C-alpha positions, 0 to 999 in steps of 0.5 A: 773549827779549832778544838780547845782543851781546858784543864783543871776545871773545878767539879762545881763548875762542871756541875753547873755547866752540865745543869745549864746545858740540860736545862737549855737542851744543849750539849756541854760543849755548846753550853760552854761556847755560848757562855764564852760568847755571851761573856766576851760580848758583855765585856766588850759592851761594858768597855764601850759603855765605860768609854762613852761615860768617860768621854761625857765626863771629860766634856762636862769637866772642862772649866772645872777645878784643877786637881791642885785647886781641889787639894787646896780646898780640902786642905783649907777646910782642915784645922 
């Protein structure tokens, strides 16, 4: 396995990480690894959920107003 050095970690973050590691019965190193894995996993899920919603919206938008039609409707309502 590779080793990584992280520099300039704020003291407040180190304090939180140490507290969580102690509470979870893990070393500081393992707490950081697990935190990174969870964060990256959540980010991937967020991206997939976003893409699914975008695909659904695209399907629903077929036959909807064009951008120009929306602009015309907005402008027609202004005095």
